[in-house]
N, C-alpha and C positions, 0 to 999 in steps of 0.2 A: 502494501501499500505505501502510494507516493503521500508527501505528504502533505503536497491539496486536495490529495482524497481527506485526509484525517484531517483537513481542516473543516472545512463541508460539511462530514460527516459528525462533528460538532457542532454545527454549528443550529442552534435552535430556527426555524423557522414560524414565521409569526403565522398565524392564519391570522383573515379575517372576521372580525366579529361576524357570524348570520343578521342577517338581517330583521329578524323577528325577537330578538334581543335587543338591538338599537328601539326597534320602535312594538316595545309590549302592546300597546293601546290601538294598533294600529288592526284594521281586518284585511288581512294576509290572506291573497290567496294564490294562482296560478297568475292570476289576471293581471294583478296589479301590483305582482315582487316587483317586476320593475323597475317599476314607477319608484318605490319605496332605494332600490339598489341605486338608482343611479341617483336616489338627495344623500347616499353615503357619500359620493363620488361629487355631489354638489352639482351637479346637474340635473334640471329638469327631461326630462324622458315620458314621453306623450306617446300612444298605441297610430302607428301610422300603417296606412294598403302595401304593402309592396305590389300589389297589381295596379287600382287603381291611381296610387299617391294619397287619397285624404287622411288625412287626422282624425283623431278622434279622442276626446275626454268624456265621463272616467274611459277608466280600463278595460276593454273586453276581448274576447276570445275573438267575434266575426268580428269584418269590418261590416258597419252600419251602411253603408251607401253599396258594395255592387256584394257585397252576403262572403268575403274571401274571406279562408281562415289563414293567410299569409300576411299577418298581422307583427311589426316587426315596434320595439320599439326604440324613439329616435328623439334626440337632444333635441331641443328648440328654444330659441334666442330669449326666450324674457320675455321680450319689448313686445307691448300692446301700448290699448290705449283703455282707461278705467269703462266700461261697461254698467255695473253697477255697484254701488255704494250703499252699504248702509253700519249701525256703526250698534255691536252685539253685546247685549250688556247680560251674559252669561259664561261660564268658565272660567276654567284656572287663571289668573292672572301669569301671562307670558315677558318671558327677559325681555326688555327692553321696546314692548311695545304697551301704550297707553291705554286705559284703564274708561270705558266702557272699548273691549277691542273695535277700531276697522276694520272692517272690511270689504275687499272689493271682489266683483268679479272680474276680471280682465280679460277684452277680445284677442288674442294672444296676432303675433303678427303674420304668421307662418299662413293661418286662411282665415278668412273668413265661416262666422259661429266658435272657430272652435277659443275656447275658453274654459278658462282656469282661476278656479277661487281661494285666494287667501287674507292674509293680513298686509295693513301697508303703513309703512313706517314713511316716517317725515311728509308728510301733509299737511301745509302750512295750515289744509280744509279739513275738518271732518266734519260729515263726512267726506270725503274727498270726490270731488263734482265729475260727473260726467267725460268723458272724453278725453280728461288727465292723462299724458303721457307718462308711463312708468314701466320700470327693466325687474328685473330681476335681481332676487338679492336673495341673502343668507344668514338668519341666527338660529344659538341653539338653544335647545329646549331638554333640558333629562340628560342630555350632556350626545344631545344627537340632532345634523342639522334639519334643517326643516326652513323649506322655500318662505317668501313674504313680497312683494313688491313693493318698489320705492320707488316716487319719486321723480321723472327726472330733470336735473338742471343744465342749462347750458353754459357756453361760454363765462358767459361775462353775469355767474349765475342764478340768471331769471329763470325762472320754473318753467316750462311749458304744460 
């Protein structure tokens, strides 16, 4: 056995923590698992049909447009505009998020009608005005990353 082989044998491989351990309260199944695995890598991955190219959310095993089973979790840019905005007066306090929770449904730039709901941070007006430009950001809750949206600012500091 060479020195390199002994060195490799002596190293401990650090296995990734299973997604269900990081998100114990999530309703994980084969359709949603890829969404949460993306979160662990700070990526928002939504299902996209390999046959017709349509995106859809929430995750499901079949394309709602062409009925294909060839659905692939694909990273989205996280850019979009506020489609719906509200203040949620229930639920646990989240670090870095004001209370009541400002929640938005964002229409993502990838496709008209592709929407994702999460908390919004950094909005000067609550609830955030419809049509406000936002981008994906991340926060930590119980040691796991969660997607949030923040308002987009221009180079001169103005919000769009």
